[in-house]
N, C-alpha and C positions, 0 to 999 in steps of 0.2 A: 630699544634701551641702549643707551651709550655704553661703550666698552668700558669706561672708567667706572660707571655705576655698577656695571657687571662684575668687574674685577673687585670692587669694594664689597659687594654682596658675597661674592665667592670667598674672598679672603675671610670674611666674617663667619661663614659656615665652616670653612676648612680650618682657619686659624683664629678662632675666636680670642677675644682678649681673656687671658687667664689671670685671675687674681690669686694671691697667695692662698686664699681660703678655698678656692675652687678645686674640686677633685677630678674634674673632666679634663681629659686630654684631647687633643686634636683627633687622634686616631679613634677614640672611643665615640666622639661625635660623628665622625665619618662612618663608622661601623653602624650607628644608630641609623643615620640617613640611609645607608645601603640596606639595612635591615627593613626599614619601613617601605622602601622602594620595592624590595623583594616581596614583602608581605602584600603590597598593593597589587603587583604583578600576579602572585599566586591567587588572590581573590578575584582578579580579573579573569584569569584562566579558569577558575572553578565556575564563576558566573557564566562565561561563555560556554564551557563544557555543559553546564545544566541546560542552558538555552538549546544547544545542539541536540542533547538527549531529548528534551521535550519536543523539539521539532521533528526528530526522528520518530518518537512515539506517536505524534499526531499523523505523520506520514503513514506509518504502519497501520494505525487504526483506520485511516481513510482507505488504505489498500485492501484491508480485511473486509471493510464494508462493501467496496466495489467488487470483491471476490464473491461475497455472499450474494449480491445482486446478480452477478453473472451465473452463479450456480443456480439461482432460482429461475432466471430466465432460460437457462439450459434445461432444467427440469420441465418447465412449462412448455418449451418446444418439443422436447422428447415426448411428453404426454400428448400433445397435439399430433404429432406425427404417428404416435402409436394409435390414437383414435382414428386418424385418417387412413392408415394402413389397415386397421381392423376394419373399418367400414368398407374400405375397398375390397378386402378379402370376403367380407360377408356378401357384397353385391356380386362379386365374381361367382362365389358359391350359389347364390340364388339364381344367376344367369346360367350356370352349368346345369343346375337342377331343372330349370325351365327347358333348356335345349334338350335335356335327356329325356323328359317327358314328351316334348314334341317329336323326338326322334322315335320313341317307343310308340306313340300314337301312329306315326306315319309308317312305321315298320309294320305295326299290327294291321294298319289299313292295307298295306301292300300284301301282307301274308293272307288276310282275308280275301283280297281281290284275287290272288293267285289260286287259293282254294275254291273260289267261286268259279274260276275259269276251268278248273280241272273237273 
C-alpha cells in the first residue's frame, strides 16, 4: 500500500470530513475504533482462554484415565504376587510336612532298631 494512500485512509479515519449537521467529532470516532479494537482483543483473549481450559481439562482427563489404568495394573500385579507367594508358602508347608513325616519315620525306625538291639 502506498504511503500516500495510507495517509489518506488514516486521515479519513482520524479526521473525517465533518459536515455542519454531523455530531461526531474526531475524538469520538477514534475512541469508537479503539473501543472496537479492545473488544476484539478481549474476545480473542476469552476465546484463547477457553481453548486453554478445554485443552487442560482434556489432558487432566487423559491423565486420570492413565492413572486408573496404572492402578488396575498395580492391583493385578499385587494379586498375582499374592497368589504366587501364597502358592510358594503352601508348597513350602507341604514340603516341611513331608520332611517331618519322613524324619519321624526314620526316627521311629532307628528307635525300633535300637530297641531290637537291646
